[in-house]
C-alpha positions in Angstrom: 168.1 148.2 108.0 165.9 147.6 104.9 163.1 149.7 106.6 165.4 152.7 106.7 166.6 152.3 103.2 163.3 151.5 101.6 160.8 153.6 103.5 163.1 156.6 103.9 161.7 158.1 107.1 164.1 161.0 106.9 166.0 160.1 110.1 168.4 157.6 108.6 171.5 159.7 109.2 170.6 160.3 112.9 170.1 156.6 113.5 173.4 155.5 112.0 175.3 156.3 115.2 174.0 153.2 116.9 174.7 150.9 114.0 177.6 148.6 113.5 180.4 150.0 111.3 180.1 147.2 108.8 178.3 148.0 105.5 174.9 146.6 104.9 174.8 143.4 102.8 173.2 143.8 99.5 170.3 141.6 98.4 172.7 139.8 96.0 175.1 139.1 98.8 172.3 137.7 101.0 171.0 135.6 98.1 174.5 134.1 97.5 174.7 133.4 101.3 171.3 131.6 101.1 172.7 129.4 98.2 175.6 128.4 100.4 173.3 127.8 103.4 171.2 125.5 101.2 174.4 123.7 100.1 175.8 122.9 103.6 172.5 122.5 105.6 171.8 118.9 106.5 168.6 117.3 105.3 165.6 118.3 107.4 167.7 120.9 109.2 166.5 124.5 109.9 167.4 128.1 109.1 165.9 130.8 111.3 165.7 134.0 109.2 165.1 137.2 111.1 163.0 139.8 109.4 161.2 142.9 110.4 157.6 144.0 109.7 158.6 145.5 106.3 160.3 142.3 105.3 157.2 140.3 106.1 154.6 142.6 104.6 156.6 143.3 101.4 157.8 139.7 101.1 161.3 141.3 100.6 163.0 138.2 102.2 161.8 136.1 99.2 164.3 138.1 97.0 167.0 136.3 98.8 165.8 132.8 97.8 165.6 132.7 93.9 168.6 130.3 93.7 167.4 127.9 96.3 165.1 125.0 95.7 165.3 122.7 98.7 164.5 125.3 101.4 160.9 126.1 102.3 159.3 128.3 104.9 157.5 126.0 107.4 156.6 128.4 110.3 157.4 131.6 112.1 157.7 133.0 115.5 157.3 136.6 116.7 159.6 138.3 119.2 157.7 141.1 121.0 160.6 143.5 121.8 158.5 145.3 124.4 159.6 148.6 123.0 158.1 150.6 120.2 160.0 151.1 117.0 159.4 152.7 113.6 156.5 152.7 111.3 154.6 155.1 109.0 151.2 153.7 110.1 151.6 151.3 113.1 154.7 151.6 115.2 156.4 148.2 115.1 157.5 146.4 118.3 158.3 143.0 116.9 160.6 141.0 114.7 159.9 137.6 113.3 162.0 134.5 112.7 160.8 132.7 109.6 161.5 129.1 110.2 162.9 127.6 106.9 163.6 123.9 106.6 165.6 122.0 104.1 163.8 119.0 102.6 162.6 116.5 103.4 160.2 118.6 105.5 159.4 117.0 108.8 158.4 118.2 112.2 158.1 114.9 114.0 161.3 113.8 115.7 163.0 117.0 114.4 161.4 119.9 116.3 162.1 119.1 120.0 160.1 121.7 122.0 156.4 122.0 121.1 155.7 124.0 124.2 157.5 127.1 122.9 154.9 129.7 122.0 154.9 131.5 118.6 155.0 134.9 120.3 157.6 135.6 122.9 157.9 138.8 124.9 161.4 139.7 126.1 163.8 142.6 126.3 167.2 142.3 124.8 170.5 143.7 126.0 171.0 146.4 123.4 174.2 147.7 125.1 176.3 145.1 123.4 174.6 145.4 120.0 171.7 147.6 118.7 170.0 144.6 117.1 170.6 142.0 119.8 168.1 139.3 120.3 167.3 138.0 123.8 169.8 135.2 124.5 167.4 132.9 126.4 164.9 133.1 123.5 167.7 132.3 120.9 168.8 129.5 123.2 165.3 128.1 123.2 165.1 128.3 119.4 168.4 126.5 118.9 167.4 123.8 121.3 164.3 123.2 119.3 166.3 122.0 116.3 169.7 120.8 117.4 171.3 118.1 119.5 174.4 118.7 121.7 177.4 118.8 119.5 175.6 120.0 116.4 177.1 123.0 114.5 175.2 126.2 114.6 176.2 129.0 112.2 175.3 132.7 112.5 176.6 134.4 109.3 175.5 137.8 110.7 176.9 137.4 114.1 176.6 141.1 115.3 177.0 141.0 119.0 177.7 137.2 119.1 174.4 136.5 121.0 174.0 133.2 119.1 177.4 132.0 120.3 176.5 132.9 123.9 173.2 131.1 123.5 175.0 128.0 122.3 177.5 128.1 125.2 174.8 128.5 127.8 
């Protein structure tokens, strides 16, 4: 959504028909949510923060972290959506999950699947939600950093794909 609001392609109104009825969260609301995530996240646990190309290039996502001190970006993975999107120069077809970890930072014995590539090509079921992520991919990411019985929180649940991935 930040692409539409910040780059102003001129087709924002036409695109709103496919968007959820909920209002967009402000940067201040997201920053407050990040403070709470830092507070409740277990030591060495992970946050997967989804951002688009604009968010990566501009560093916009860092605006959401001024009040957090124990969370650090440690990696990222790319989801190739296999469909072309927006862009003033290149037409984007990916989103990225920035892997953020609460200290102490560790990979050994924490990250469970070292065979998962950092670029995954997969189509998502956009019928249930316009920004749906592929459930098998989400399931793989969750399995990298959790044990059965762990609590997984998706504060921006959208189409509840994370819940379905956890149930699978």
